C-alpha positions as protocol buffer text, in pm:
chain_id: "A"
residue {
  index: 1
  type: MET
  ca { x: 0 y: 0 z: 0 }
}
residue {
  index: 2
  type: ILE
  ca { x: 271 y: 247 z: 98 }
}
residue {
  index: 3
  type: ARG
  ca { x: 483 y: 138 z: -197 }
}
residue {
  index: 4
  type: ARG
  ca { x: 198 y: 211 z: -440 }
}
residue {
  index: 5
  type: PHE
  ca { x: 147 y: 551 z: -276 }
}
residue {
  index: 6
  type: TYR
  ca { x: 518 y: 625 z: -305 }
}
residue {
  index: 7
  type: ILE
  ca { x: 520 y: 535 z: -675 }
}
residue {
  index: 8
  type: TRP
  ca { x: 205 y: 740 z: -737 }
}
residue {
  index: 9
  type: LEU
  ca { x: 351 y: 1038 z: -552 }
}
residue {
  index: 10
  type: ARG
  ca { x: 681 y: 1013 z: -735 }
}
residue {
  index: 11
  type: LEU
  ca { x: 522 y: 985 z: -1079 }
}
residue {
  index: 12
  type: ARG
  ca { x: 255 y: 1249 z: -1018 }
}
residue {
  index: 13
  type: PHE
  ca { x: 432 y: 1534 z: -839 }
}
residue {
  index: 14
  type: LEU
  ca { x: 807 y: 1513 z: -887 }
}
residue {
  index: 15
  type: PRO
  ca { x: 964 y: 1701 z: -1177 }
}
residue {
  index: 16
  type: GLU
  ca { x: 1166 y: 1490 z: -1421 }
}
residue {
  index: 17
  type: TRP
  ca { x: 1508 y: 1605 z: -1292 }
}
residue {
  index: 18
  type: ALA
  ca { x: 1410 y: 1521 z: -933 }
}
residue {
  index: 19
  type: ARG
  ca { x: 1274 y: 1182 z: -1040 }
}
residue {
  index: 20
  type: GLN
  ca { x: 1601 y: 1101 z: -1219 }
}
residue {
  index: 21
  type: GLN
  ca { x: 1806 y: 1217 z: -922 }
}
residue {
  index: 22
  type: LEU
  ca { x: 1593 y: 1004 z: -688 }
}
residue {
  index: 23
  type: LEU
  ca { x: 1633 y: 694 z: -905 }
}
residue {
  index: 24
  type: GLU
  ca { x: 2010 y: 743 z: -934 }
}
residue {
  index: 25
  type: GLU
  ca { x: 2042 y: 792 z: -559 }
}
residue {
  index: 26
  type: ASN
  ca { x: 1839 y: 476 z: -493 }
}
residue {
  index: 27
  type: GLN
  ca { x: 2062 y: 278 z: -728 }
}
residue {
  index: 28
  type: ARG
  ca { x: 2377 y: 412 z: -564 }
}
residue {
  index: 29
  type: LEU
  ca { x: 2247 y: 330 z: -217 }
}
residue {
  index: 30
  type: THR
  ca { x: 2147 y: -18 z: -330 }
}
residue {
  index: 31
  type: ARG
  ca { x: 2499 y: -80 z: -464 }
}
residue {
  index: 32
  type: GLU
  ca { x: 2650 y: 47 z: -137 }
}
residue {
  index: 33
  type: LEU
  ca { x: 2419 y: -183 z: 59 }
}
residue {
  index: 34
  type: VAL
  ca { x: 2522 y: -484 z: -152 }
}
residue {
  index: 35
  type: ASP
  ca { x: 2891 y: -397 z: -103 }
}
residue {
  index: 36
  type: ALA
  ca { x: 2843 y: -357 z: 274 }
}
residue {
  index: 37
  type: ARG
  ca { x: 2664 y: -693 z: 300 }
}
residue {
  index: 38
  type: ARG
  ca { x: 2942 y: -859 z: 101 }
}
residue {
  index: 39
  type: GLU
  ca { x: 3201 y: -707 z: 336 }
}
residue {
  index: 40
  type: ILE
  ca { x: 3004 y: -823 z: 641 }
}
residue {
  index: 41
  type: ASP
  ca { x: 2986 y: -1177 z: 501 }
}
residue {
  index: 42
  type: ARG
  ca { x: 3362 y: -1174 z: 436 }
}
residue {
  index: 43
  type: LEU
  ca { x: 3440 y: -1053 z: 787 }
}
residue {
  index: 44
  type: GLU
  ca { x: 3200 y: -1301 z: 948 }
}
residue {
  index: 45
  type: SER
  ca { x: 3365 y: -1590 z: 763 }
}
residue {
  index: 46
  type: TYR
  ca { x: 3706 y: -1461 z: 881 }
}
residue {
  index: 47
  type: ILE
  ca { x: 3579 y: -1455 z: 1239 }
}
residue {
  index: 48
  type: GLU
  ca { x: 3440 y: -1808 z: 1205 }
}
residue {
  index: 49
  type: GLY
  ca { x: 3777 y: -1928 z: 1075 }
}
residue {
  index: 50
  type: MET
  ca { x: 3959 y: -1769 z: 1367 }
}
residue {
  index: 51
  type: GLN
  ca { x: 3716 y: -1925 z: 1614 }
}
residue {
  index: 52
  type: ASP
  ca { x: 3760 y: -2269 z: 1455 }
}
residue {
  index: 53
  type: GLY
  ca { x: 4137 y: -2230 z: 1466 }
}
residue {
  index: 54
  type: LEU
  ca { x: 4131 y: -2135 z: 1833 }
}
residue {
  index: 55
  type: ARG
  ca { x: 3897 y: -2423 z: 1917 }
}
residue {
  index: 56
  type: ARG
  ca { x: 4121 y: -2677 z: 1743 }
}
residue {
  index: 57
  type: GLN
  ca { x: 4438 y: -2542 z: 1900 }
}
residue {
  index: 58
  type: ARG
  ca { x: 4633 y: -2791 z: 2110 }
}
residue {
  index: 59
  type: LYS
  ca { x: 4575 y: -2766 z: 2477 }
}
residue {
  index: 60
  type: ILE
  ca { x: 4886 y: -2777 z: 2688 }
}
residue {
  index: 61
  type: VAL
  ca { x: 4848 y: -2916 z: 3038 }
}
residue {
  index: 62
  type: ILE
  ca { x: 5131 y: -2854 z: 3285 }
}
residue {
  index: 63
  type: ASN
  ca { x: 5135 y: -3063 z: 3600 }
}
residue {
  index: 64
  type: ASN
  ca { x: 5359 y: -2894 z: 3851 }
}
residue {
  index: 65
  type: ARG
  ca { x: 5342 y: -3084 z: 4177 }
}
residue {
  index: 66
  type: GLY
  ca { x: 5684 y: -2979 z: 4296 }
}
residue {
  index: 67
  type: GLY
  ca { x: 5911 y: -3167 z: 4538 }
}
residue {
  index: 68
  type: ASP
  ca { x: 5857 y: -3538 z: 4609 }
}
residue {
  index: 69
  type: THR
  ca { x: 5586 y: -3726 z: 4432 }
}
residue {
  index: 70
  type: PRO
  ca { x: 5479 y: -4067 z: 4558 }
}
């Protein structure tokens, strides 16, 4: 409903230069959003790799009882 109103408003009342500017701005913002999502996905996969590496890291256990041991 709101989308139809937005389209009607844009087509009915905006001058041609403003309509073109609005469409170009929407396209630019859409490209930026896609790039940001791609960057987020890349960073999340990097984080997952680091977490897996830390989880699989060897655990070193040091038993230090000191002195005499029976």
